[in-house]
LOLUMZA-822752 format. One record per atom (N, C-alpha, C, O): y, z, x; residue in three letters. Coordinates in steps of 0.1 Angstrom, whole numbers, plus 5000, padded with zeros to 4 digits. Layout:
% LOLUMZA-822752
YZXALA;...
//
This chain:
% LOLUMZA-822752
317640521823MET;317140661821MET;316740711834MET;316040651842MET;317240831838PHE;316940901851PHE;315640961850PHE;315341051841PHE;314640931859ILE;313340991858ILE;313041071871ILE;313341021882ILE;312441191869LEU;312041271880LEU;310541281880LEU;309941311870LEU;309841251891ALA;308441281892ALA;308241401901ALA;308541411913ALA;307741511894LEU;307541631901LEU;306141641907LEU;305141651900LEU;306141621920LEU;304841611927LEU;304641721937LEU;305541741945LEU;303541801936ALA;303241891946ALA;302741821959ALA;301941731957ALA;303241861970VAL;302741791982VAL;301441841987VAL;301241961990VAL;300441761986SER;299141801990SER;298341671994SER;298641561989SER;297341692002ALA;296441572006ALA;295741511994ALA;295641391993ALA;295241611985ALA;294541561974ALA;295441481965ALA;295041371959ALA;296741521963ARG;297641451954ARG;297941311960ARG;298041221953ARG;298041311973GLY;298341181980GLY;297141081978GLY;297340961976GLY;295941141978GLU;294741051976GLU;294741001962GLU;294440891960GLU;295241081952ASP;295341041938ASP;296240921937ASP;295940821930ASP;297440931944LEU;298440831943LEU;297840701949LEU;298040591944LEU;297240721961ASP;296640601967ASP;295540531958ASP;295540411957ASP;294740611952SER;293740561943SER;294340491931SER;293840381927SER;295440551926LEU;296140491915LEU;296640351918LEU;296540261911LEU;297340351930ALA;297940221934ALA;296840121937ALA;297040001934ALA;295740161942LEU;294640071945LEU;294040011933LEU;293739891932LEU;293840101923LEU;293240051910LEU;294139951903LEU;293739851898LEU;295439981904VAL;296439881898VAL;296439751905VAL;296439641899VAL;296439761918GLN;296339631926GLN;295139551923GLN;295139431922GLN;293939621922ARG;292739541918ARG;292839481904ARG;292339371902ARG;293439561895GLY;293639501882GLY;294539381882GLY;294339281875GLY;295639391890ASP;296539281891ASP;295839161897ASP;296039041892ASP;295039181907SER;294239071913SER;293339001903SER;293238881903SER;292739081895MET;291839021885MET;292638941874MET;292138831870MET;293838991871MET;294638921861MET;295138791867MET;295238691859MET;295338781880GLN;295838661886GLN;294638551885GLN;294938431886GLN;293438601885GLN;292238511883GLN;291838491869GLN;290838431866GLN;292638541860TYR;292438531845TYR;291138601841TYR;290438561831TYR;290738701849ASN;289538781846ASN;289938911839ASN;289939011846ASN;290238901827THR;290639021819THR;289539121818THR;289839241816THR;288339081819TYR;287139171817TYR;287139281828TYR;287039391825TYR;287339231841GLU;287339321852GLU;288639391853GLU;288739511856GLU;289739321850ALA;291039381850ALA;291139501841ALA;291739601844ALA;290539491829LEU;290639601819LEU;289939731825LEU;290439841823LEU;288839711832LYS;288239821838LYS;289139901848LYS;289240021848LYS;289739821857TYR;290639891867TYR;291839951860TYR;292240061864TYR;292539881851TYR;293639941844TYR;293340061836TYR;294140161836TYR;292140061830GLN;291740171822GLN;291440291831GLN;291840411828GLN;290840271843GLN;290640381852GLN;291940431857GLN;292040551859GLN;292940341860ALA;294240391865ALA;294940471854ALA;295540581857ALA;294740431842TYR;295340501830TYR;294740641829TYR;295440741827TYR;293440651830ASP;292740771828ASP;293040871840ASP;293240991838ASP;293140811852LEU;293540891864LEU;294940951862LEU;295141071865LEU;295840871858ALA;297240911856ALA;297341021846ALA;298141121847ALA;296541011835GLN;296541121825GLN;295941251830GLN;296441361826GLN;294941241839LYS;294341371844LYS;295141441855LYS;295041561856LYS;295841371863ARG;296541431874ARG;297641521869ARG;298041511857ARG;298241601878ASP;299241701874ASP;300641651874ASP;301541721871ASP;300841521878SER;302141461878SER;302741441864SER;302041371856SER;303841501861VAL;304441491848VAL;305741421850VAL;306541471858VAL;306041321842TYR;307241251842TYR;308241311832TYR;307841341821TYR;309441331836PHE;310541381828PHE;311641281826PHE;312041211836PHE;312241281814SER;313441201813SER;314541291809SER;314341391801SER;315741261814MET;316941351810MET;317541301798MET;318641231798MET;316841321786ASN;317341281773ASN;317641391765ASN;317041501766ASN;318641381756GLY;318841481745GLY;319741591750GLY;319641631762GLY;320641641742ASP;321541751745ASP;320841881741ASP;320141891731ASP;321241981748ASP;320842121745ASP;321642171733ASP;322942171734ASP;321042201722PRO;321842241710PRO;322642361712PRO;323742381706PRO;322242451721VAL;322942581724VAL;324142551733VAL;325242601731VAL;323842471744ASN;324842441753ASN;325042291754ASN;324342221762ASN;325942231747PRO;326042081746PRO;326342011759PRO;326141891761PRO;326842091769THR;327242031782THR;325942021791THR;326041961801THR;324942091786HIS;323642091795HIS;322741981790HIS;322341971778HIS;322241901800ARG;321241801797ARG;319841851799ARG;319541891810ARG;319041851789SER;317741911790SER;316741811795SER;316941691793SER;315741861802TYR;314641771807TYR;313541761796TYR;313041861791TYR;313241641791VAL;312341621781VAL;311041551786VAL;311141441792VAL;309841621785PRO;308641551790PRO;308441421783PRO;308641401771PRO;308141321791GLU;308041181786GLU;306541141785GLU;306041111774GLU;305841131797ASP;304541071797ASP;303941101810ASP;304541091821ASP;302641131810ARG;301841151822ARG;301541011828ARG;301241001840ARG;301540911820VAL;301140771825VAL;302440691829VAL;303240671820VAL;302540651841PRO;303740561844PRO;303840441835PRO;302840381831PRO;305040411832ARG;305340301823ARG;304640171826ARG;304040111817ARG;304640131839GLN;304040011843GLN;302540001841GLN;302039901837GLN;301840111843ILE;300440121840ILE;300140101825ILE;299240021821ILE;300940171817ARG;300740151802ARG;300940011798ARG;300239951790ARG;302039951803LEU;302339811800LEU;301239711804LEU;300939621797LEU;300739731816LYS;299739641822LYS;298439661814LYS;297839551810LYS;298039781810LEU;296839801802LEU;297039731788LEU;296139671783LEU;298239751782ALA;298439701769ALA;298439541770ALA;297939481761ALA;299039491780ASP;299039341782ASP;297639291783ASP;297239181777ASP;296739361790CYS;295339321792CYS;294639331779CYS;293839241775CYS;294839441772GLN;294239451758GLN;294639341749GLN;293839291741GLN;295939311749TYR;296439201740TYR;295839071743TYR;295438991734TYR;295739041756LYS;295138911760LYS;293638901756LYS;293038791755LYS;293039011753ARG;291639021749ARG;291539041734ARG;290439061729ARG;292639021727ALA;292739031712ALA;292339171707ALA;291839191696ALA;292439271716ASN;292239411711ASN;293539471706ASN;294239551712ASN;293939421694TYR;295239441689TYR;295539591685TYR;296639641686TYR;294439661680ARG;294639801676ARG;294939881688ARG;295939961688ARG;294239861699GLN;294439931712GLN;295839901717GLN;296539991722GLN;296239771716THR;297539741721THR;298639811714THR;299539871720THR;298539811701ALA;299639881693ALA;299640031696ALA;300740091697ALA;298440091698GLU;298340241701GLU;299040271714GLU;299740371715GLU;298940181724LEU;299440201737LEU;301040191737LEU;301640261744LEU;301540101728LEU;302940071729LEU;303840131718LEU;305040151721LEU;303240171707LYS;304140211696LYS;304940341698LYS;305940361693LYS;304440431707ASN;305140561709ASN;305940551722ASN;306640661725ASN;306040441729MET;306940431740MET;308340421735MET;308640361725MET;309340481743PRO;310740461739PRO;311040311739PRO;310640231748PRO;311740261729GLU;312040121727GLU;312740061739GLU;312539941742GLU;313540141746ASP;314240081758ASP;313340071770ASP;313740021780ASP;312140121768SER;311140111779SER;310239991777SER;309539951787SER;310339931766LEU;309539811763LEU;310139681768LEU;311339661766LEU;309339611776THR;309839471780THR;309839381768THR;309339411757THR;310539271769HIS;310539171758HIS;309139131754HIS;308739121743HIS;308239101765ASP;306839071762ASP;306139181755ASP;305339151745ASP;306339301759ALA;305639411753ALA;306139431739ALA;305339461730ALA;307339411736PHE;307939421722PHE;307239321714PHE;306839351702PHE;307139201719ARG;306439091711ARG;304939131709ARG;304439111697ARG;304339181719GLN;302939211717GLN;302739321707GLN;301739321699GLN;303639421707LEU;303539521697LEU;303639471683LEU;302839501674LEU;304639391681ALA;304939331667ALA;303739241663ALA;303239261652ALA;303339161672ASN;302239061669ASN;300939131667ASN;300039081660ASN;300739241674SER;299439321672SER;299339371658SER;298239361652SER;300439411652TYR;300339451638TYR;300139331629TYR;299439341619TYR;300739221632LYS;300639101624LYS;299139051624LYS;298639011614LYS;298539061636GLN;297139021637GLN;296139111630GLN;295039071626GLN;296639231627GLN;295839321619GLN;296139321605GLN;295639401597GLN;297039221601ALA;297439211587ALA;298239331582ALA;298239351570ALA;298839411591ASP;299739521587ASP;301139461587ASP;301839481597ASP;301439401576MET;302739321576MET;303939421575MET;305039381580MET;303739531570GLY;304839631569GLY;305339671583GLY;306439671587GLY;304339701592SER;304639741605SER;305139621613SER;306039641622SER;304539511610TYR;305039391617TYR;306439361614TYR;307239331624TYR;306839371602MET;308239341598MET;309139451605MET;310239411609MET;308739571606TYR;309539671612TYR;309839641627TYR;310939641631TYR;308739621634TRP;308839601648TRP;309439461652TRP;310239451661TRP;309139361644ALA;309839231646ALA;311339241643ALA;312139181650ALA;311639321633GLY;313039351630GLY;313739421642GLY;314939381645GLY;313039521648GLN;313639591659GLN;313839501671GLN;314839501678GLN;312839411673LEU;312839311684LEU;314039221682LEU;314739191692LEU;314239171670VAL;315339071667VAL;316639141669VAL;317639071673VAL;316839271667LYS;318039331669LYS;318439331684LYS;319539321688LYS;317339341692ARG;317639341707ARG;317639201713ARG;318439181722ARG;316939111707TYR;316838981712TYR;317038881700TYR;316138811696TYR;318338871695PRO;318538791683PRO;318338641685PRO;318238571675PRO;318138591697MET;317938451699MET;316538411702MET;316238311707MET;315638511699ASP;314138481701ASP;313738411688ASP;313338471678ASP;313838271688GLY;313638191676GLY;312238211671GLY;312038201659GLY;311238221679GLU;309838231674GLU;309638351666GLU;309038351656GLU;310238471671VAL;310138591663VAL;310938591650VAL;310538641640VAL;312138531651VAL;313038511639VAL;312238431629VAL;312238471617VAL;311638321633ALA;310838241623ALA;309738321617ALA;309438311605ALA;308938391626GLY;307838471621GLY;308338581611GLY;307638601601GLY;309438651614LEU;309938751605LEU;310438691592LEU;310238751582LEU;311038581593THR;311538511581THR;310338481571THR;310438511559THR;309338431577LEU;308138391569LEU;307438521563LEU;306838521552LEU;307438631571ALA;306938751566ALA;307638801554ALA;307038851545ALA;308938791555TYR;309738831543TYR;309438741531TYR;309338791520TYR;309238621533VAL;308838521522VAL;307538571516VAL;307338571504VAL;306538591525GLN;305238641520GLN;305238771513GLN;304438801504GLN;306238851517ALA;306338981510ALA;307238981498ALA;307639081492ALA;307538851493GLU;308338831481GLU;309738891483GLU;310338941474GLU;310238871495GLN;311638911498GLN;312338791504GLN;312938801515GLN;312338671497PRO;312938551503PRO;314338561507PRO;314838501517PRO;315138651499GLN;316538661502GLN;316738731516GLN;317638691523GLN;315838821520ASN;315938881533ASN;315538781544ASN;316138781555ASN;314638691540GLY;314238581549GLY;315338491552GLY;315638451563GLY;316138461542VAL;317238371543VAL;318338431552VAL;318838371561VAL;318638561550GLU;319538631558GLU;319138631573GLU;319938611582GLU;317838661575CYS;317338671589CYS;317438541596CYS;317938531607CYS;317038431589ALA;317038301596ALA;318538251597ALA;318838181607ALA;319338281588MET;320738231588MET;321538291600MET;322438221606MET;321238411604ARG;321938471615ARG;321638391628ARG;322538381636ARG;320438351629TYR;320038261640TYR;320638121639TYR;321138061648TYR;320538071627PHE;320937931624PHE;322437911627PHE;322837801632PHE;323238011625LYS;324637991628LYS;324937971642LYS;325937911646LYS;324038021651ALA;324238001665ALA;323437881671ALA;323837821680ALA;322337851664ASP;321537741668ASP;320837671656ASP;319937731650ASP;321337561652SER;320737491640SER;319737391644SER;319337301636SER;319237391656THR;318237291661THR;316837341663THR;315937261666THR;316637461661ASN;315237521663ASN;314337481652ASN;314637531640ASN;313337401654ILE;312537351643ILE;311737471637ILE;311637471624ILE;311237561644LYS;310437671638LYS;311337751629LYS;310937791618LYS;312537781633VAL;313437861624VAL;313837781612VAL;313937831601VAL;314137651614ASN;314537561603ASN;313437551593ASN;313637561581ASN;312137541597ARG;311037541588ARG;311037671579ARG;310837661567ARG;311137781586ALA;311037911579ALA;312237921570ALA;312037971559ALA;313437881574LEU;314637891565LEU;314437801553LEU;314737841542LEU;313937681555ALA;313637591543ALA;312637661533ALA;312937651521ALA;311637721538ASP;310637781530ASP;311237901522ASP;311037921510ASP;312137981529ALA;312738091523ALA;313738041512ALA;313738101501ALA;314437941514TYR;315337891504TYR;314537841492TYR;314837861481TYR;313437771495PHE;312537711484PHE;312037831475PHE;312137821463PHE;311437931482VAL;310838041474VAL;311938121466VAL;311738171456VAL;313138121472ASP;314338181466ASP;314938091455ASP;315938131449ASP;314337981453ARG;314737881443ARG;316137821446ARG;316937781436ARG;316537821458GLN;317837761462GLN;317437621467GLN;317537591479GLN;317037531458PHE;316437401461PHE;317437311468PHE;316937241477PHE;318637301465GLN;319637211471GLN;319737251486GLN;319837161495GLN;319837381489LYS;319937431502LYS;318637401510LYS;318737361522LYS;317537421503ALA;316237391510ALA;316137241513ALA;315737201524ALA;316637151504ASN;316637011506ASN;317436981519ASN;317036891527ASN;318637041520ALA;319437011532ALA;318737051545ALA;318836971555ALA;318037161545VAL;317337201557VAL;316137101560VAL;315837071571VAL;315437071549PHE;314336971551PHE;314836841556PHE;314236781565PHE;316036791551GLU;316536671556GLU;316836681571GLU;316636591579GLU;317336791575ARG;317636821590ARG;316336811598ARG;316336751608ARG;315236871592LEU;313936871599LEU;313436731601LEU;313036691611LEU;313536651590LEU;313036511591LEU;313936431600LEU;313336351607LEU;315236461601GLN;316036391611GLN;315736431625GLN;315936351634GLN;315236551627GLN;314836601640GLN;313436541644GLN;312936561655GLN;312836471635GLY;311536411638GLY;310336491635GLY;309236471639GLY;310536601627ASP;309436691623ASP;308636621612ASP;309036621600ASP;307536561615SER;306736481605SER;305336541604SER;304436471602SER;305236681605THR;304036741603THR;303636741588THR;304536721579THR;302436771585PHE;301936771571PHE;302736871563PHE;303236851552PHE;302837001568ASN;303437111561ASN;304937071557ASN;305337101546ASN;305637021567THR;307036981564THR;307136871554THR;307936881545THR;306336771555LEU;306436661546LEU;306036701532LEU;306636671522LEU;304936781531TYR;304436831518TYR;305536921511TYR;305836911500TYR;306037021519SER;306937111514SER;308237041510SER;308837071499SER;308736941518ALA;309936871515ALA;309736791502ALA;310536791493ALA;308536731501GLY;308236651488GLY;308236741476GLY;308836701466GLY;307636861477MET;307636951466MET;309136991462MET;309437001451MET;309937011473CYS;311337051470CYS;312136941464CYS;312936971455CYS;311936821468TYR;312636711462TYR;312236691447TYR;313136651439TYR;311036721443THR;310736711429THR;311436811421THR;311736791409THR;311836931427LYS;312637031420LYS;314036991417LYS;314737041408LYS;314536891424THR;315936841422THR;315936701417THR;316936631417THR;314736651412ASP;314636521406ASP;315036411416ASP;315436301412ASP;314836441429SER;315036331439SER;313636271441SER;313036281452SER;313236191431LEU;311836151431LEU;311436041442LEU;310336041447LEU;312435961445GLU;312135861456GLU;311935931469GLU;311135891477GLU;312836031472ARG;312636111484ARG;311336181484ARG;310636191494ARG;310936231472ALA;309736301471ALA;308536211474ALA;307636251481ALA;308636091469TYR;307535991471TYR;307435961486TYR;306335951491TYR;308635941493GLN;308635911507GLN;308036021516GLN;307635991527GLN;308036141510CYS;307436251518CYS;306036281514CYS;305136301523CYS;305636271502LEU;304336311497LEU;303336201501LEU;302136241504LEU;303736071501LYS;302735971505LYS;302235991519LYS;301035991521LYS;303136001529PRO;302636021543PRO;301936161545PRO;301036171553PRO;302336251537ALA;301636391537ALA;300236371533ALA;299336431540ALA;299936301523LEU;298536281518LEU;297736201529LEU;296636241532LEU;298336101535TRP;297736031546TRP;297336131558TRP;296336121564TRP;298336211561LEU;298136301572LEU;297036401570LEU;296436451579LEU;296736431557SER;295636521553SER;294336451553SER;293336511549SER;294336321557ASN;293136241556ASN;292636231542ASN;291436221539ASN;293536221533MET;293236211518MET;292436331513MET;291636311504MET;292636441519LYS;291736561515LYS;292536671508LYS;291836771504LYS;293836661507HIS;294636771502HIS;294836741487HIS;295636651483HIS;294236821478TYR;294336791464TYR;295736811459TYR;296236741450TYR;296436911464GLY;297836931460GLY;298736811463GLY;299536771454GLY;298636751475ALA;299436641478ALA;299036521469ALA;299936451465ALA;297736501467ALA;297336391458ALA;297836411444ALA;298336321437ALA;297736531439TRP;298236561425TRP;299736541424TRP;300136471415TRP;300536601433ARG;301936581433ARG;302436441434ARG;303336391428ARG;301736371443LEU;302036231445LEU;301736151433LEU;302536061429LEU;300636181426GLY;300236111414GLY;301336131403GLY;301636031396GLY;301736251402VAL;302736281391VAL;304036211394VAL;304636151385VAL;304536211407VAL;305736141411VAL;305535991409VAL;306535921404VAL;304435931412CYS;304235791410CYS;304235751395CYS;304835651392CYS;303635831387ILE;303735801372ILE;305235811368ILE;305635721360ILE;305935911373ASP;307335931369ASP;308235811374ASP;309335791368ASP;307835751385THR;308635641391THR;308035501387THR;308335401393THR;307135501378LYS;306535381372LYS;305635311382LYS;305435191381LYS;305035381392ARG;304035331401ARG;302735371395ARG;301935451401ARG;302435311384TYR;301335361376TYR;299935351382TYR;299135451382TYR;299635231388ASP;298335221394ASP;298135321406ASP;297035381407ASP;299135331414GLU;299035421426GLU;298935561420GLU;298235651426GLU;299735591410GLY;299735731404GLY;298335771399GLY;297835881401GLY;297735671391LEU;296435701385LEU;295335721396LEU;294435801395LEU;295435641407ALA;294535651418ALA;294635791424ALA;293635851428ALA;295935831426SER;296135961433SER;295636081424SER;295036171429SER;295836071411LEU;295436171402LEU;293836181401LEU;293236281400LEU;293236061402SER;291736061402SER;291236121415SER;290236191415SER;291936091426LEU;291536151438LEU;291736311438LEU;290836381443LEU;292836351432ALA;293036501430ALA;291936561422ALA;291436671426ALA;291436501411LEU;290336551403LEU;289136561412LEU;288436661411LEU;288836461419ASP;287636461428ASP;287636571438ASP;286636641441ASP;288836591444LEU;289036691454LEU;288936831449LEU;288536931456LEU;289236851436MET;289236981430MET;287837021425MET;287637141422MET;286936931425LYS;285536961421LYS;284937051431LYS;285037031443LYS;284237161426PRO;283637251436PRO;282437191444PRO;281837091439PRO;282237241455ASP;281137191464ASP;279837221457ASP;279537341454ASP;279037121455THR;277737131447THR;276737231454THR;276237311447THR;276637211467ALA;275637301474ALA;276037441473ALA;275237531472ALA;277337471475VAL;277837611474VAL;277637661460VAL;277237781458VAL;277937581450MET;277837631436MET;276437651433MET;276137741425MET;275437571438ARG;274037601436ARG;273637741441ARG;273037821433ARG;274037771453ALA;273737901459ALA;274438011451ALA;273738121449ALA;275638001447ILE;276338101440ILE;275738131427ILE;275438251424ILE;275538031419THR;275038051405THR;273538101405THR;273238181397THR;272838061415LEU;271438111416LEU;271438261419LEU;270638341413LEU;272238301429SER;272338441433SER;272938521422SER;272538641419SER;273838471414GLN;274438541403GLN;273338571393GLN;273238681388GLN;272538471389GLY;271538491380GLY;270538601384GLY;270138681376GLY;270138591397GLU;269238701402GLU;269938841401GLU;269238931397GLU;271138841405GLY;271838971404GLY;271939031390GLY;271739151388GLY;272338951381TYR;272338991367TYR;271039031362TYR;270839131355TYR;269938961365TYR;268638991361TYR;268139121366TYR;267639201359TYR;268439151379LEU;267939271385LEU;268739391381LEU;268239501383LEU;269839371374THR;270639481369THR;270539491354THR;271339551347THR;269539421348ASN;269139421334ASN;270339371325ASN;270439401313ASN;271039281331ARG;272139211323ARG;271639071320ARG;272038971325ARG;270739061310PHE;269938941308PHE;270738831302PHE;270538711306PHE;271638851292PRO;272338741287PRO;273238671298PRO;273338551299PRO;273838761307GLU;274638701318GLU;273738631328GLU;274138531334GLU;272538681330ALA;271638611339ALA;271238471334ALA;271238371341ALA;270938461321VAL;270638331315VAL;271838241316VAL;271738121319VAL;273038291313SER;274238211314SER;274438151328SER;274838041330SER;274238241339ALA;274438191353ALA;273338091356ALA;273637991363ALA;272138111351TRP;271038011354TRP;271337881348TRP;271037771353TRP;271837881335LYS;272237761329LYS;273337681336LYS;273237561338LYS;274237761342GLN;275337701350GLN;274737641363GLN;275137531367GLN;273737711368HIS;273037661380HIS;272437521377HIS;272437431386HIS;271837501365LEU;271237371362LEU;272237261362LEU;271837141364LEU;273537291360THR;274537181360THR;274637131374THR;275037011376THR;274437211384TYR;274537171398TYR;273137131404TYR;273037061414TYR;272037181398ASN;270737161403ASN;269837131391ASN;268937211388ASN;269937011385PRO;269236991372PRO;267736971374PRO;266936971364PRO;267236961386ASN;265836951388ASN;265137071393ASN;264037071398ASN;265737191391SER;265237311395SER;264137361384SER;264537421374SER;262937331387VAL;261837361378VAL;261737511375VAL;261637551363VAL;261837601385SER;261737741383SER;262837801375SER;262637901368SER;264037741376THR;265137791368THR;264937771353THR;265237861345THR;264337661349TYR;264037641335TYR;263037741330TYR;263137801319TYR;262037771339TYR;261037871336TYR;261638011334TYR;261238081325TYR;262438051344ASN;263138181343ASN;263938201331ASN;263938301324ASN;264638091327ILE;265538101315ILE;264638121303ILE;264938201294ILE;263538041302ALA;262638041290ALA;262038181289ALA;262038241278ALA;261538241300ASN;260938371300ASN;261938481295ASN;261638571287ASN;263238471301ALA;264238571297ALA;264538561282ALA;264738661276ALA;264638441277LEU;265038421263LEU;263838471254LEU;264038521244LEU;262638451259SER;261438481251SER;261238631251SER;261038691240SER;261138691262TYR;260638831263TYR;261738931263TYR;261539051258TYR;262938901267LEU;264039001269LEU;265138981259LEU;265639081254LEU;265538861255ILE;266638841246ILE;266138811232ILE;266838821222ILE;264838771231LYS;264138741218LYS;264838631210LYS;265038631198LYS;265238521218ASP;265838401211ASP;264738301211ASP;264638221221ASP;263938301201ASP;262738211200ASP;263038061201ASP;262337991208ASP;264038021194GLU;264337881193GLU;264737821207GLU;264237721212GLU;265637901214GLN;266037851227GLN;264937861237GLN;264737771245GLN;264137971236ALA;263037991245ALA;262037871244ALA;261537811254ALA;261737831231TYR;260837711229TYR;261437591236TYR;260637511242TYR;262737561234GLN;263337441240GLN;263237441255GLN;262937341261GLN;263437561261TYR;263437561276TYR;262037561282TYR;261837501293TYR;261037611274TYR;259637591279TYR;259337451279TYR;258637401288TYR;259737371268ARG;259437231268ARG;260137151279ARG;259537071285ARG;261337191282GLN;262037121293GLN;261437151306GLN;261337061314GLN;260937271308PHE;260237311320PHE;259037221321PHE;258737171332PHE;258237211311LEU;256937141311LEU;257236991314LEU;256536931322LEU;258236931308ASN;258536791310ASN;258836761325ASN;258536661331ASN;259636861331LEU;259936841345LEU;258836871354LEU;258636801364LEU;258036981351ALA;256937021360ALA;255836911360ALA;255236901371ALA;255636841349ARG;254636741349ARG;254936621358ARG;254036541360ARG;256136611363GLN;256536501371GLN;256136531386GLN;256236441394GLN;255736651389GLU;255336691402GLU;253936621406GLU;253036641398GLU;253936551417ASN;252736481421ASN;251636581425ASN;250436561422ASN;252036671434LYS;251136771439LYS;251636911436LYS;252136981445LYS;251436961424PRO;251837091420PRO;251137201427PRO;249937191429PRO;251837301431THR;251237421438THR;250437501427THR;250637481415THR;249537591432GLN;248837671423GLN;249737761414GLN;249537781402GLN;250837801420LYS;251737881413LYS;252437801402LYS;252537861391LYS;252737681405LEU;253337591394LEU;252337571383LEU;252637561371LEU;251037551387VAL;250037521377VAL;249937641368VAL;249837631355VAL;249937761373ASP;249837881365ASP;251037891356ASP;250937941344ASP;252237861361MET;253437861353MET;253337761341MET;253737791330MET;252737651344MET;252637551333MET;251637591323MET;251937571311MET;250537661327LEU;249537711317LEU;250237811308LEU;250037811296LEU;251037901314GLN;251738001306GLN;252737941296GLN;252837981285GLN;253437841301ALA;254437771293ALA;253737701281ALA;254337701270ALA;252637641284GLN;251937571273GLN;251437661262GLN;251537631250GLN;251037781266LYS;250637891257LYS;251837931248LYS;251737941236LYS;252937941254MET;254137981247MET;254637881237MET;255137911226MET;254537751242VAL;254937641233VAL;254037641220VAL;254537621209VAL;252737651223LYS;251837651211LYS;252037771202LYS;252037761190LYS;252437881208TYR;252638011200TYR;253937981191TYR;253838021180TYR;254937921197TYR;256137901189TYR;255937791178TYR;256437811167TYR;255137691182GLU;254837591172GLU;254037641160GLU;254237601149GLU;253137731163LYS;252337791153LYS;253137881144LYS;252937891132LYS;254037951151LYS;254938041144LYS;255837971134LYS;256238031124LYS;256237851137LYS;257137771128LYS;256437731115LYS;257037711105LYS;255137711116LYS;254437661104LYS;254337771093LYS;253737741083LYS;
//
């Protein structure tokens, strides 16, 4: 693209250009020292200065609709391309992804370097804007079809967007030229699996395993895929090391391995794996205590008393020694829900637990006195 910089000759304009060059040089120096904090200041100043000055860049793009032989001058940008790219690069390295995308998205695509193209696509990915990510990654792959990392990322994005067939097409275009890229092969195998082309997925997983790819994700996914084609021995050979690689913490691997072991008559190992899966699937007690307690309080404060009692009862399954919870349930049942029988039982349970306290606080003593009154009231009412 032919670019003209229309500059009026003046001392002030020359000083502007000198200042601009100096700011960029200082920013470059900071980047060489990995000091993106200071570099950002200089690049931003250069960007702002370039926007304010009177220099306008023109590109000779587009035909004049009236006179097709005439090439019209189209205003492009007050900011030189390199300053915009440097500022965007600095923003990207500081994880300022929204600013990076804003700086790059309106630049002509043929003005974007390969790195800038990647930064633009990945900025949208980091913001979870997968539609924009797929668009820009797709544009990048058209220009750089052998960028395996972007091909793999785009393939997985299609899979996540429930377009596995597009993922297969994307990865296969690369695979036909290079069948050894592990990242692309992983993505292709996943796309085949989600597209329910299990035999083809198995073939790619076999290739990965032959390439020495023994990560948890590959072994687990391969094991899952082999179960779909009744290749149970191969599934076993993948799922067992996958579970070990997870430090015996992945319930899915334990569950799938248990099922495969039972189906292949490895009964003891299968039962042990299924028991492990059950243990791993149990919720964290401390977390559930906090959740159910807050749930009960939230329901109570919004006058949803039956739900509050239900949440507090669930809380007791994780925290059976919570004296105050028994008291809260009893009061709610007595005064708000009017369930005398249940209220009587929970007052008694509260008292049984509260009496085990060696040094009860004054507040607990007062609660016990009130509960004793209510127990006597209900007992008298029954007669």
